PLY file of the C-alpha trace (Angstrom):
ply
format ascii 1.0
element vertex 709
property float x
property float y
property float z
element edge 708
property int vertex1
property int vertex2
end_header
-236.26 -142.42 151.24
-236.02 -140.86 154.68
-232.28 -141.46 154.94
-231.67 -138.30 152.91
-232.63 -134.70 153.64
-232.62 -132.29 150.73
-232.24 -128.55 150.60
-235.06 -128.34 148.09
-237.69 -130.68 146.68
-239.79 -130.08 143.60
-243.43 -131.06 143.35
-243.91 -133.04 140.18
-243.87 -131.97 136.58
-243.91 -128.21 136.74
-244.08 -127.34 140.40
-241.54 -125.50 142.49
-241.00 -124.29 146.00
-243.07 -121.47 147.30
-245.38 -118.48 147.15
-244.27 -114.95 147.85
-246.37 -112.02 148.95
-246.63 -109.00 146.66
-246.36 -105.50 148.11
-247.48 -102.57 146.01
-246.43 -99.10 147.01
-246.84 -95.48 146.02
-243.82 -93.30 145.15
-244.49 -91.14 148.20
-244.49 -94.12 150.56
-241.31 -95.43 149.02
-239.55 -92.13 149.47
-240.64 -91.89 153.11
-239.53 -95.39 154.05
-236.23 -95.14 152.22
-235.21 -92.46 154.69
-236.27 -94.65 157.61
-234.39 -97.66 156.26
-231.23 -95.66 155.72
-231.48 -94.40 159.29
-231.78 -98.00 160.54
-228.71 -99.02 158.58
-226.80 -96.10 160.01
-227.86 -97.06 163.54
-226.65 -100.62 163.04
-223.38 -99.46 161.55
-222.61 -97.62 164.79
-222.21 -100.99 166.52
-219.06 -101.70 164.48
-216.28 -99.40 163.27
-217.41 -97.54 160.16
-215.57 -98.54 157.02
-215.45 -97.17 153.51
-218.63 -97.33 151.41
-217.90 -99.32 148.25
-219.94 -100.73 145.36
-220.90 -104.34 146.05
-221.40 -107.49 144.01
-223.81 -110.36 144.55
-227.00 -108.70 145.80
-229.91 -107.47 143.70
-230.64 -104.18 145.43
-233.31 -103.28 142.87
-235.32 -106.29 144.10
-236.00 -104.63 147.45
-239.30 -102.99 148.31
-238.22 -100.03 150.40
-241.84 -99.22 151.28
-241.72 -102.25 153.56
-239.74 -102.12 156.78
-237.23 -104.97 157.09
-238.49 -105.33 160.66
-242.09 -105.93 159.51
-241.64 -108.41 156.65
-238.08 -109.11 155.62
-239.08 -111.30 152.70
-241.04 -108.47 151.10
-238.40 -105.89 151.98
-235.66 -107.98 150.37
-237.56 -109.11 147.26
-240.94 -107.37 147.07
-240.19 -105.24 144.00
-238.80 -108.26 142.17
-241.95 -110.24 143.03
-244.18 -107.41 141.84
-242.31 -106.94 138.54
-241.46 -110.56 137.70
-244.38 -112.63 136.41
-244.23 -116.39 136.63
-243.46 -117.71 133.13
-246.43 -119.47 131.53
-244.68 -122.85 131.52
-243.84 -122.69 135.23
-245.84 -123.08 138.42
-243.27 -121.09 140.40
-240.39 -118.77 139.69
-237.47 -117.63 141.81
-233.72 -117.49 142.26
-233.49 -121.27 141.98
-235.18 -121.19 138.59
-232.93 -118.49 137.18
-229.85 -120.45 138.21
-231.30 -123.67 136.77
-231.99 -121.80 133.51
-228.41 -120.54 133.38
-227.22 -124.07 134.03
-229.47 -125.41 131.30
-227.70 -123.29 128.69
-224.45 -125.15 129.40
-226.18 -128.53 129.64
-228.17 -128.05 126.44
-225.00 -127.21 124.55
-223.35 -130.39 125.86
-226.33 -132.53 124.87
-226.84 -131.00 121.43
-223.15 -131.40 120.67
-223.32 -135.04 121.76
-226.51 -135.65 119.74
-224.93 -134.14 116.61
-222.04 -136.60 116.84
-223.30 -139.73 115.10
-219.86 -141.33 114.91
-219.11 -141.64 118.63
-217.59 -145.00 119.54
-220.32 -147.46 120.47
-220.55 -148.14 124.19
-218.88 -144.90 125.28
-220.59 -142.39 127.53
-220.51 -139.87 124.67
-222.43 -142.28 122.43
-225.00 -143.07 125.11
-225.62 -139.45 126.08
-225.85 -138.35 122.44
-228.14 -141.17 121.37
-230.41 -140.88 124.42
-230.98 -137.15 123.90
-231.26 -137.50 120.12
-233.93 -140.20 120.48
-235.76 -138.08 123.08
-235.88 -135.12 120.69
-236.89 -137.16 117.63
-240.63 -136.52 117.87
-241.28 -137.73 114.32
-239.89 -141.16 115.17
-241.88 -141.22 118.42
-245.12 -140.43 116.56
-244.40 -143.01 113.87
-243.65 -145.75 116.43
-246.85 -145.14 118.37
-247.12 -147.91 120.98
-244.88 -150.33 119.07
-242.19 -150.49 121.76
-244.73 -150.64 124.58
-246.73 -153.53 123.14
-244.54 -156.30 124.67
-245.16 -154.81 128.13
-248.88 -154.36 127.49
-249.00 -157.97 126.28
-247.43 -159.18 129.54
-250.21 -157.46 131.47
-252.90 -158.76 129.11
-251.64 -162.32 129.68
-252.33 -162.21 133.44
-254.82 -164.96 134.30
-254.62 -165.53 138.04
-252.95 -164.41 141.27
-249.70 -166.20 140.44
-249.32 -164.50 137.05
-250.36 -161.19 138.68
-247.48 -161.60 141.14
-245.09 -162.25 138.24
-246.36 -159.09 136.54
-245.66 -157.12 139.72
-242.05 -158.33 139.57
-241.79 -156.83 136.10
-243.38 -153.57 137.31
-240.75 -153.33 140.04
-238.04 -153.56 137.37
-239.80 -150.95 135.22
-240.33 -148.69 138.27
-244.00 -147.99 137.56
-244.74 -147.55 141.29
-247.38 -150.27 141.25
-248.79 -151.42 144.64
-245.51 -151.33 146.64
-241.77 -150.69 146.29
-238.74 -152.92 146.74
-235.16 -151.69 146.88
-231.75 -151.94 148.51
-230.03 -149.36 150.69
-227.99 -149.18 153.87
-229.53 -150.79 156.90
-230.54 -147.85 159.11
-229.48 -149.74 162.25
-226.43 -151.45 160.76
-224.88 -148.94 158.38
-222.01 -151.24 157.40
-224.41 -153.47 155.46
-226.94 -153.11 152.65
-230.46 -154.26 153.44
-233.58 -155.14 151.48
-236.44 -152.67 152.04
-240.15 -152.79 151.20
-242.37 -149.73 151.37
-245.87 -148.52 150.60
-246.69 -147.28 147.11
-249.20 -147.77 144.35
-250.62 -144.23 144.17
-250.53 -141.85 141.20
-251.75 -138.68 142.93
-249.06 -136.97 145.04
-250.42 -138.00 148.43
-252.95 -140.25 150.15
-255.01 -137.22 151.21
-255.87 -136.40 147.60
-257.93 -139.61 147.56
-259.49 -139.24 150.99
-260.34 -135.56 151.57
-263.78 -134.25 150.61
-262.96 -130.55 150.21
-263.70 -128.90 146.87
-260.05 -128.77 145.82
-259.49 -132.50 146.39
-262.69 -133.35 144.50
-261.57 -131.19 141.57
-258.26 -133.04 141.40
-259.94 -136.45 141.55
-262.30 -135.41 138.75
-259.36 -134.25 136.64
-257.53 -137.50 137.35
-260.58 -139.55 136.33
-260.82 -137.56 133.08
-257.13 -138.17 132.42
-257.49 -141.90 132.99
-260.61 -142.09 130.84
-258.92 -140.31 127.94
-255.81 -142.49 128.33
-257.87 -145.67 128.09
-259.63 -144.29 125.01
-256.27 -143.67 123.35
-255.34 -147.26 124.18
-258.38 -148.43 122.20
-261.18 -148.75 124.78
-264.63 -147.44 123.85
-266.07 -144.58 125.93
-268.09 -146.74 128.31
-265.21 -149.16 128.94
-262.72 -146.33 129.36
-264.94 -144.64 131.93
-265.42 -147.91 133.81
-261.67 -148.61 133.77
-260.87 -145.13 135.10
-263.25 -145.71 138.02
-261.57 -149.07 138.68
-258.11 -147.51 138.91
-259.35 -144.77 141.23
-261.11 -147.33 143.44
-258.02 -149.54 143.80
-255.74 -146.59 144.47
-258.20 -145.25 147.05
-258.11 -148.61 148.84
-254.30 -148.43 148.93
-254.45 -144.78 150.04
-256.62 -145.66 153.04
-253.96 -148.14 154.17
-251.07 -145.72 153.58
-249.35 -143.78 156.34
-249.49 -140.02 156.03
-246.33 -137.99 155.51
-245.93 -137.04 159.14
-246.16 -140.70 160.21
-243.57 -141.59 157.56
-241.07 -139.33 159.39
-241.01 -141.67 162.41
-237.83 -143.59 161.66
-238.34 -146.26 164.32
-241.97 -146.94 163.42
-240.94 -147.35 159.77
-238.17 -149.83 160.58
-239.63 -153.32 160.93
-237.03 -156.02 160.26
-238.28 -159.57 159.76
-237.19 -162.70 157.95
-238.32 -163.12 154.37
-240.26 -166.19 155.54
-242.07 -164.09 158.16
-242.86 -161.38 155.61
-244.15 -163.96 153.19
-246.39 -165.42 155.89
-247.75 -161.99 156.86
-248.21 -160.79 153.27
-248.73 -164.05 151.38
-250.24 -162.59 148.22
-247.33 -160.27 147.40
-245.36 -163.28 146.13
-242.20 -162.21 147.91
-240.37 -165.56 147.93
-240.95 -165.96 144.20
-240.07 -162.33 143.47
-236.69 -162.05 145.17
-234.81 -164.69 143.11
-236.23 -163.16 139.91
-234.76 -159.74 140.74
-231.38 -161.02 141.90
-232.14 -160.96 145.62
-232.50 -164.69 146.22
-229.77 -164.54 148.88
-231.79 -162.14 151.04
-232.91 -163.75 154.29
-234.28 -160.60 155.95
-236.34 -157.63 154.83
-237.05 -154.27 156.48
-240.73 -153.49 156.02
-241.56 -149.83 156.25
-245.32 -150.10 156.71
-246.53 -153.61 157.66
-250.19 -152.61 157.91
-250.11 -151.29 154.35
-248.49 -154.52 153.15
-251.21 -156.57 154.84
-253.91 -154.56 153.10
-252.12 -154.71 149.74
-251.77 -158.47 150.12
-255.47 -158.81 150.90
-256.45 -156.56 148.00
-254.41 -158.56 145.49
-256.45 -161.64 146.35
-259.84 -160.02 146.98
-260.05 -157.70 143.99
-260.80 -159.21 140.55
-257.71 -160.03 138.49
-259.20 -158.07 135.61
-259.30 -154.94 137.73
-255.62 -155.34 138.62
-254.81 -155.71 134.92
-256.57 -152.41 134.31
-254.63 -150.81 137.17
-251.27 -152.08 135.88
-252.02 -150.92 132.35
-252.76 -147.42 133.63
-249.61 -147.31 135.78
-247.40 -148.52 132.96
-248.70 -146.03 130.39
-248.77 -143.11 132.82
-245.19 -143.80 133.93
-243.85 -143.57 130.34
-246.25 -140.96 128.94
-243.37 -138.54 128.26
-241.88 -141.08 125.82
-245.14 -141.71 123.95
-246.77 -139.82 121.06
-247.84 -136.20 121.59
-251.47 -137.06 122.41
-250.32 -138.89 125.57
-247.90 -136.12 126.53
-250.59 -133.46 126.12
-253.17 -135.43 128.10
-250.70 -135.91 130.94
-249.91 -132.19 130.95
-253.60 -131.23 131.04
-254.00 -133.29 134.18
-250.82 -131.94 135.80
-251.95 -128.39 135.04
-254.78 -128.80 137.53
-252.25 -129.41 140.31
-249.43 -127.11 139.21
-251.33 -124.18 137.70
-248.81 -123.91 134.83
-250.34 -122.24 131.78
-248.37 -124.06 129.13
-245.99 -126.95 128.78
-242.25 -126.50 129.11
-240.32 -126.79 125.83
-239.43 -130.36 124.96
-235.68 -129.75 125.16
-236.01 -128.77 128.83
-238.05 -131.84 129.68
-235.69 -134.14 127.81
-232.63 -132.47 129.35
-234.02 -133.38 132.78
-234.70 -136.92 131.59
-231.13 -137.29 130.32
-229.75 -135.93 133.58
-231.89 -138.37 135.54
-230.77 -141.30 133.40
-227.14 -140.55 132.47
-226.34 -137.63 134.75
-222.81 -138.68 135.67
-221.91 -139.44 132.06
-222.47 -135.91 130.77
-221.86 -134.50 134.24
-218.16 -135.13 133.65
-218.24 -132.76 130.67
-220.30 -130.27 132.65
-217.77 -130.19 135.49
-214.94 -129.47 133.05
-216.89 -126.52 131.64
-218.55 -125.06 134.71
-216.67 -125.96 137.90
-213.24 -124.68 138.81
-210.77 -126.09 141.36
-210.82 -122.65 143.00
-214.56 -122.96 143.65
-214.09 -126.37 145.26
-211.25 -125.03 147.43
-213.36 -122.10 148.62
-216.31 -124.40 149.33
-214.14 -126.72 151.42
-212.91 -123.72 153.41
-216.48 -122.60 154.05
-217.49 -126.11 155.15
-214.55 -126.25 157.58
-215.47 -122.85 159.03
-219.14 -123.73 159.44
-218.37 -127.14 160.94
-216.14 -125.34 163.43
-219.01 -122.97 164.22
-221.31 -125.95 164.80
-218.79 -127.42 167.24
-218.70 -124.15 169.15
-222.51 -123.96 169.19
-222.73 -127.51 170.56
-220.22 -126.79 173.31
-222.07 -123.60 174.28
-225.50 -125.22 174.68
-226.61 -124.66 178.25
-229.34 -127.30 178.02
-227.18 -130.21 176.80
-225.19 -132.47 179.12
-221.46 -133.22 178.61
-222.24 -136.86 177.75
-224.53 -135.93 174.85
-222.16 -133.17 173.73
-219.35 -135.73 173.45
-221.50 -137.92 171.17
-222.63 -134.89 169.15
-219.02 -133.78 168.58
-218.08 -137.32 167.57
-220.82 -137.24 164.97
-219.87 -133.80 163.70
-216.21 -134.77 163.37
-217.29 -137.92 161.52
-219.03 -136.02 158.70
-217.92 -136.88 155.16
-217.94 -133.88 152.83
-218.54 -134.27 149.09
-218.29 -131.25 146.84
-218.73 -130.81 143.09
-218.60 -134.31 141.64
-217.86 -137.96 142.54
-214.30 -139.21 142.98
-215.43 -142.36 141.17
-217.82 -141.97 138.23
-220.79 -144.28 137.68
-220.21 -147.14 135.24
-222.88 -147.28 132.51
-221.21 -150.04 130.48
-224.07 -152.52 131.08
-226.68 -150.08 129.75
-227.42 -150.25 126.02
-228.70 -147.02 124.44
-229.40 -146.42 120.74
-231.22 -143.97 118.46
-233.85 -146.55 117.54
-236.48 -145.55 120.11
-236.68 -143.15 123.03
-239.24 -145.36 124.79
-236.97 -148.37 124.35
-234.12 -146.39 125.93
-236.33 -145.31 128.86
-237.41 -148.88 129.60
-233.83 -150.17 129.27
-232.53 -147.46 131.59
-235.13 -148.21 134.26
-234.29 -151.90 134.26
-230.58 -151.10 134.39
-231.11 -148.70 137.31
-233.17 -151.27 139.24
-230.55 -153.96 138.61
-227.80 -151.54 139.64
-229.62 -150.84 142.90
-230.33 -154.45 143.91
-226.79 -155.38 142.82
-225.50 -153.63 145.94
-226.96 -156.34 148.15
-224.29 -158.41 149.87
-221.46 -156.10 148.78
-219.42 -153.65 150.90
-220.93 -150.19 151.34
-219.92 -147.96 148.42
-219.09 -144.65 150.09
-218.11 -143.02 146.78
-221.68 -143.06 145.45
-223.64 -139.86 144.99
-227.40 -139.40 145.25
-227.38 -136.38 142.92
-225.75 -135.61 139.59
-223.04 -132.92 139.28
-225.25 -130.33 137.48
-227.98 -130.51 140.14
-228.91 -127.24 141.82
-229.54 -128.76 145.25
-227.72 -130.37 148.20
-228.41 -133.14 150.70
-227.48 -134.84 153.95
-227.47 -138.65 154.10
-227.88 -139.92 157.66
-226.76 -143.51 156.96
-223.52 -142.27 155.39
-223.28 -139.28 157.77
-222.33 -137.17 154.77
-223.12 -133.73 153.36
-223.13 -133.39 149.58
-222.98 -130.25 147.42
-223.10 -130.79 143.62
-221.26 -128.41 141.30
-224.58 -127.01 140.05
-225.35 -125.17 143.29
-221.89 -123.59 143.60
-222.89 -120.57 141.49
-224.62 -117.20 142.04
-226.79 -116.43 143.92
-225.48 -119.11 146.32
-221.80 -118.59 145.70
-220.05 -115.84 143.73
-216.23 -115.70 143.85
-216.45 -111.96 143.11
-218.80 -111.19 146.01
-217.87 -110.31 149.57
-217.90 -112.96 152.30
-221.16 -111.69 153.76
-223.05 -112.52 150.55
-221.43 -115.93 150.14
-222.03 -116.91 153.76
-225.65 -115.72 153.56
-226.11 -117.87 150.46
-223.86 -120.91 150.17
-222.77 -120.71 153.80
-226.36 -121.02 154.99
-226.86 -123.95 152.58
-223.82 -125.68 154.10
-225.08 -124.92 157.60
-228.51 -126.24 156.58
-227.09 -129.63 155.56
-224.84 -129.85 158.64
-227.86 -129.15 160.85
-229.79 -131.96 159.14
-227.41 -134.28 160.95
-228.90 -132.90 164.17
-232.53 -132.20 163.25
-235.39 -134.22 164.73
-234.65 -137.15 162.38
-230.92 -136.77 161.78
-230.14 -136.63 165.50
-231.40 -140.20 165.78
-228.36 -141.55 163.87
-224.90 -141.75 165.39
-221.46 -140.94 163.96
-221.40 -144.23 162.01
-224.84 -143.61 160.54
-226.69 -146.11 162.73
-230.19 -145.46 164.01
-229.31 -145.40 167.72
-230.39 -143.29 170.69
-227.22 -141.57 171.91
-229.02 -138.87 173.91
-229.66 -138.76 177.63
-233.36 -138.81 178.46
-233.16 -135.28 179.90
-231.38 -133.86 176.83
-233.89 -135.47 174.46
-236.73 -133.86 176.45
-235.02 -130.44 176.28
-234.52 -130.85 172.53
-238.19 -131.75 172.04
-239.32 -128.76 174.10
-237.43 -126.46 171.75
-238.51 -128.18 168.54
-242.16 -128.18 169.66
-241.91 -124.40 169.81
-240.59 -124.32 166.22
-243.46 -126.56 165.14
-246.05 -124.24 166.70
-244.52 -121.21 165.00
-244.69 -122.74 161.54
-248.13 -124.29 161.99
-249.45 -120.74 162.51
-248.18 -119.58 159.10
-250.93 -119.36 156.48
-249.82 -118.72 152.86
-253.39 -118.97 151.52
-256.84 -118.64 153.00
-257.57 -121.73 155.14
-254.21 -123.27 154.17
-251.69 -123.66 156.99
-248.12 -124.94 156.99
-247.78 -128.35 158.66
-245.21 -127.72 161.38
-244.70 -131.45 161.96
-244.18 -132.34 158.30
-241.75 -129.44 157.79
-239.96 -129.83 161.12
-236.65 -131.19 159.80
-236.29 -128.55 157.11
-237.31 -125.74 159.44
-234.72 -126.82 162.00
-232.10 -127.00 159.24
-232.99 -123.45 158.15
-232.74 -122.26 161.76
-229.37 -123.93 162.20
-228.11 -123.01 158.75
-228.54 -119.27 159.24
-227.19 -119.32 162.81
-224.08 -121.34 161.90
-223.31 -119.34 158.76
-223.70 -116.08 160.69
-221.26 -117.24 163.38
-218.77 -118.41 160.74
-219.04 -115.06 158.96
-218.25 -113.17 162.16
-215.11 -115.25 162.64
-214.15 -114.69 159.01
-214.63 -110.92 159.34
-212.61 -110.81 162.54
-209.81 -112.78 160.89
-209.87 -110.49 157.85
-210.29 -107.08 159.49
-209.58 -107.54 163.19
-210.66 -104.35 164.89
-210.28 -102.30 161.69
-213.33 -100.71 160.04
-215.27 -103.11 157.82
-216.24 -102.01 154.31
-219.89 -101.20 153.77
-220.62 -102.48 150.29
-223.56 -100.61 148.78
-223.82 -98.74 152.08
-224.85 -101.92 153.91
-223.08 -103.56 156.82
-221.78 -107.12 156.36
-224.55 -108.30 158.69
-227.24 -106.66 156.59
-225.74 -108.10 153.40
-225.68 -111.56 155.00
-229.41 -111.50 155.75
-230.27 -109.98 152.37
-228.33 -112.75 150.62
-230.28 -115.35 152.62
-233.59 -113.75 151.68
-232.77 -113.33 148.00
-231.75 -116.96 147.65
-235.35 -117.84 148.61
-237.22 -115.20 146.65
-239.99 -117.09 144.88
-243.45 -116.60 143.45
-245.79 -119.57 143.22
-249.19 -120.26 141.72
-251.90 -121.06 144.29
-252.45 -124.57 142.88
-248.81 -125.50 143.30
-248.64 -123.87 146.72
-251.51 -126.00 147.98
-249.72 -129.08 146.72
-246.50 -128.00 148.41
-248.17 -127.50 151.78
-249.74 -130.97 151.55
-246.73 -132.91 150.31
-243.43 -131.08 150.67
-241.32 -131.20 153.86
-240.05 -127.69 153.00
-242.01 -124.63 154.11
-243.06 -122.00 151.53
-240.28 -119.59 150.64
-241.43 -116.55 152.59
-241.44 -118.62 155.79
-238.08 -120.16 155.03
-236.84 -116.56 154.80
-238.65 -114.97 157.73
-239.13 -117.94 160.09
-235.53 -118.28 161.31
-234.86 -114.52 161.34
-237.87 -113.85 163.57
-235.98 -115.77 166.28
-232.50 -114.24 165.76
-231.39 -111.29 167.90
-228.51 -110.91 165.42
-231.10 -110.03 162.76
-232.89 -107.57 165.03
-229.58 -105.85 165.73
-228.51 -105.75 162.09
-231.62 -103.80 161.09
-232.27 -101.96 164.34
-235.60 -103.73 164.96
-237.49 -102.78 168.10
-239.22 -105.24 170.41
-242.70 -104.50 169.04
-241.70 -105.11 165.38
-243.51 -107.89 163.50
-240.23 -109.69 162.73
-239.29 -109.80 166.42
-240.66 -112.65 168.52
-241.11 -112.06 172.24
-238.32 -113.61 174.25
-240.53 -116.21 175.92
-241.65 -117.63 172.53
-238.33 -117.28 170.75
-236.94 -120.58 169.41
-233.31 -121.54 169.11
-232.11 -125.13 168.99
-228.58 -125.26 167.63
0 1
1 2
2 3
3 4
4 5
5 6
6 7
7 8
8 9
9 10
10 11
11 12
12 13
13 14
14 15
15 16
16 17
17 18
18 19
19 20
20 21
21 22
22 23
23 24
24 25
25 26
26 27
27 28
28 29
29 30
30 31
31 32
32 33
33 34
34 35
35 36
36 37
37 38
38 39
39 40
40 41
41 42
42 43
43 44
44 45
45 46
46 47
47 48
48 49
49 50
50 51
51 52
52 53
53 54
54 55
55 56
56 57
57 58
58 59
59 60
60 61
61 62
62 63
63 64
64 65
65 66
66 67
67 68
68 69
69 70
70 71
71 72
72 73
73 74
74 75
75 76
76 77
77 78
78 79
79 80
80 81
81 82
82 83
83 84
84 85
85 86
86 87
87 88
88 89
89 90
90 91
91 92
92 93
93 94
94 95
95 96
96 97
97 98
98 99
99 100
100 101
101 102
102 103
103 104
104 105
105 106
106 107
107 108
108 109
109 110
110 111
111 112
112 113
113 114
114 115
115 116
116 117
117 118
118 119
119 120
120 121
121 122
122 123
123 124
124 125
125 126
126 127
127 128
128 129
129 130
130 131
131 132
132 133
133 134
134 135
135 136
136 137
137 138
138 139
139 140
140 141
141 142
142 143
143 144
144 145
145 146
146 147
147 148
148 149
149 150
150 151
151 152
152 153
153 154
154 155
155 156
156 157
157 158
158 159
159 160
160 161
161 162
162 163
163 164
164 165
165 166
166 167
167 168
168 169
169 170
170 171
171 172
172 173
173 174
174 175
175 176
176 177
177 178
178 179
179 180
180 181
181 182
182 183
183 184
184 185
185 186
186 187
187 188
188 189
189 190
190 191
191 192
192 193
193 194
194 195
195 196
196 197
197 198
198 199
199 200
200 201
201 202
202 203
203 204
204 205
205 206
206 207
207 208
208 209
209 210
210 211
211 212
212 213
213 214
214 215
215 216
216 217
217 218
218 219
219 220
220 221
221 222
222 223
223 224
224 225
225 226
226 227
227 228
228 229
229 230
230 231
231 232
232 233
233 234
234 235
235 236
236 237
237 238
238 239
239 240
240 241
241 242
242 243
243 244
244 245
245 246
246 247
247 248
248 249
249 250
250 251
251 252
252 253
253 254
254 255
255 256
256 257
257 258
258 259
259 260
260 261
261 262
262 263
263 264
264 265
265 266
266 267
267 268
268 269
269 270
270 271
271 272
272 273
273 274
274 275
275 276
276 277
277 278
278 279
279 280
280 281
281 282
282 283
283 284
284 285
285 286
286 287
287 288
288 289
289 290
290 291
291 292
292 293
293 294
294 295
295 296
296 297
297 298
298 299
299 300
300 301
301 302
302 303
303 304
304 305
305 306
306 307
307 308
308 309
309 310
310 311
311 312
312 313
313 314
314 315
315 316
316 317
317 318
318 319
319 320
320 321
321 322
322 323
323 324
324 325
325 326
326 327
327 328
328 329
329 330
330 331
331 332
332 333
333 334
334 335
335 336
336 337
337 338
338 339
339 340
340 341
341 342
342 343
343 344
344 345
345 346
346 347
347 348
348 349
349 350
350 351
351 352
352 353
353 354
354 355
355 356
356 357
357 358
358 359
359 360
360 361
361 362
362 363
363 364
364 365
365 366
366 367
367 368
368 369
369 370
370 371
371 372
372 373
373 374
374 375
375 376
376 377
377 378
378 379
379 380
380 381
381 382
382 383
383 384
384 385
385 386
386 387
387 388
388 389
389 390
390 391
391 392
392 393
393 394
394 395
395 396
396 397
397 398
398 399
399 400
400 401
401 402
402 403
403 404
404 405
405 406
406 407
407 408
408 409
409 410
410 411
411 412
412 413
413 414
414 415
415 416
416 417
417 418
418 419
419 420
420 421
421 422
422 423
423 424
424 425
425 426
426 427
427 428
428 429
429 430
430 431
431 432
432 433
433 434
434 435
435 436
436 437
437 438
438 439
439 440
440 441
441 442
442 443
443 444
444 445
445 446
446 447
447 448
448 449
449 450
450 451
451 452
452 453
453 454
454 455
455 456
456 457
457 458
458 459
459 460
460 461
461 462
462 463
463 464
464 465
465 466
466 467
467 468
468 469
469 470
470 471
471 472
472 473
473 474
474 475
475 476
476 477
477 478
478 479
479 480
480 481
481 482
482 483
483 484
484 485
485 486
486 487
487 488
488 489
489 490
490 491
491 492
492 493
493 494
494 495
495 496
496 497
497 498
498 499
499 500
500 501
501 502
502 503
503 504
504 505
505 506
506 507
507 508
508 509
509 510
510 511
511 512
512 513
513 514
514 515
515 516
516 517
517 518
518 519
519 520
520 521
521 522
522 523
523 524
524 525
525 526
526 527
527 528
528 529
529 530
530 531
531 532
532 533
533 534
534 535
535 536
536 537
537 538
538 539
539 540
540 541
541 542
542 543
543 544
544 545
545 546
546 547
547 548
548 549
549 550
550 551
551 552
552 553
553 554
554 555
555 556
556 557
557 558
558 559
559 560
560 561
561 562
562 563
563 564
564 565
565 566
566 567
567 568
568 569
569 570
570 571
571 572
572 573
573 574
574 575
575 576
576 577
577 578
578 579
579 580
580 581
581 582
582 583
583 584
584 585
585 586
586 587
587 588
588 589
589 590
590 591
591 592
592 593
593 594
594 595
595 596
596 597
597 598
598 599
599 600
600 601
601 602
602 603
603 604
604 605
605 606
606 607
607 608
608 609
609 610
610 611
611 612
612 613
613 614
614 615
615 616
616 617
617 618
618 619
619 620
620 621
621 622
622 623
623 624
624 625
625 626
626 627
627 628
628 629
629 630
630 631
631 632
632 633
633 634
634 635
635 636
636 637
637 638
638 639
639 640
640 641
641 642
642 643
643 644
644 645
645 646
646 647
647 648
648 649
649 650
650 651
651 652
652 653
653 654
654 655
655 656
656 657
657 658
658 659
659 660
660 661
661 662
662 663
663 664
664 665
665 666
666 667
667 668
668 669
669 670
670 671
671 672
672 673
673 674
674 675
675 676
676 677
677 678
678 679
679 680
680 681
681 682
682 683
683 684
684 685
685 686
686 687
687 688
688 689
689 690
690 691
691 692
692 693
693 694
694 695
695 696
696 697
697 698
698 699
699 700
700 701
701 702
702 703
703 704
704 705
705 706
706 707
707 708
């Protein structure tokens, strides 16, 4: 939901973040440019007292392509040789620093899970028993094959029993509990305008393809994906027992219904408008506007009978969905629900279903082969019981010293943000006061929750993986709606401790950094401050800035959606962000494919702010540590150069064209090379660090240079 802003999002089964450009070079060219680069470094070093040259830790200097000037393309300079020499593994659609850290993490996590699975005598009901049994059942492929659809039959029978609109509405209640993403979504979270209370939300849904545009665009790529999707559906229906003609007809039915829902869906840019997607009404009003959704009958069945109001994200979609439920034949909706149910649990079904799902996902991700089962099931266990085995993970992989250092970095970067706010020449004192109030109100969560999630109501056994998946989904749904009417739980986390990611939650006004990300290349206790501030420091600055990006700035210190800006300041902010949007919309990672500057606005602003804040905090740290004394030049590089190299190497990524196209269409994050270069092209501090001249490609002219925070 739009209350959270993440550092990184993944794109489905095997997709990742970004594409990188490859630069090939001849030995002669490399030798020539090495001299030039060394000269630039020497020029920059003259700006600060020269210190001793020492071996450094934390940067991969062999990754650099020294045939590329840092002032022409810093992404390629910092990582070009790595990109050229590091193929994307066959089972991946992208590969980069994130993936290598996740792989390192997985070694620890796999050991925890295999140890838990080997323990068949764990006390029933304990987290150890649940984690062990869940993973053991997930890895027991022989039992999964033998069971076939046995554990899915009761759910298929419920769908088969639908006879009319009323029983269709009852079936949709069940699909909400099973989280099959059928037609629309219902859930509970903080009220965006009243953050001290939980509210009931309804939002658009019902699609299987990643975005509405996949159904509506007529370009060759979109048609190819729709054809692959139709083939997938046809083969799925055949496996369920339909003959070829029926299976083909059923696939067309599903695509037709989803296309109707897609036409009524808001696009991803429209979904970023927080006010337009906040439409509070009474349940009675919602029921009158969308009579065929069966809302008044649904809410008591899911434990929300006390709800008197609902916040509807997209009323026009709900009207169309309501009309479609009545206008379309009941038999067609039964076909649709059957497809959604089976597709949503395909990973827990026999191999034929898993393989068919992968063949379809290959078309979008470009991955050449499927990831090993243990990796897929590790992710599933983390998603289901992440805080249960996350406790063991934290004991093994996260030290108190790391948490202490992270808290220090957060304090330093928050202080830098305060100084940046106060120094803004375009912001009035009134808005600055509110901005400082919000900044000082941030809650910081690092490593792991103070209060662990309680899984006691969830029953897990070794009988059936599919049974465990269905039980876990119902438990999770019940856990979510159980918040309604209770005080806000500010101890909750939206990520598990092993997660290699971070987020800002506007309703909580909190920044959250799981233990998983507090490792190299983001944070290395052995590395110098420049490397850690270029990595983890920029991540911290990124999440802090999310509180002040184009969406985050709309919430106040208490997390309420409220306009606390003067009209003049809001106009000045928009003028600056429009410039950022234009810059990114001009970036083209593939022929005829352009970044959507409006969709990626929040993340781009967070990258701009993250690098600027971390750089300022580093300068204060260096001054505190060395004063006016010479600063060491690790690996012959100044601290400033190491800072920017650390930033670039965090984002080094290669991506298959198929996955890149999907990212540009659906992901609010820009491709990796633009996350690297985009902010730096606007930073005089970067130009100075590498001695870039005004006509260099990485240097934007002053009149088109963007800086917000």
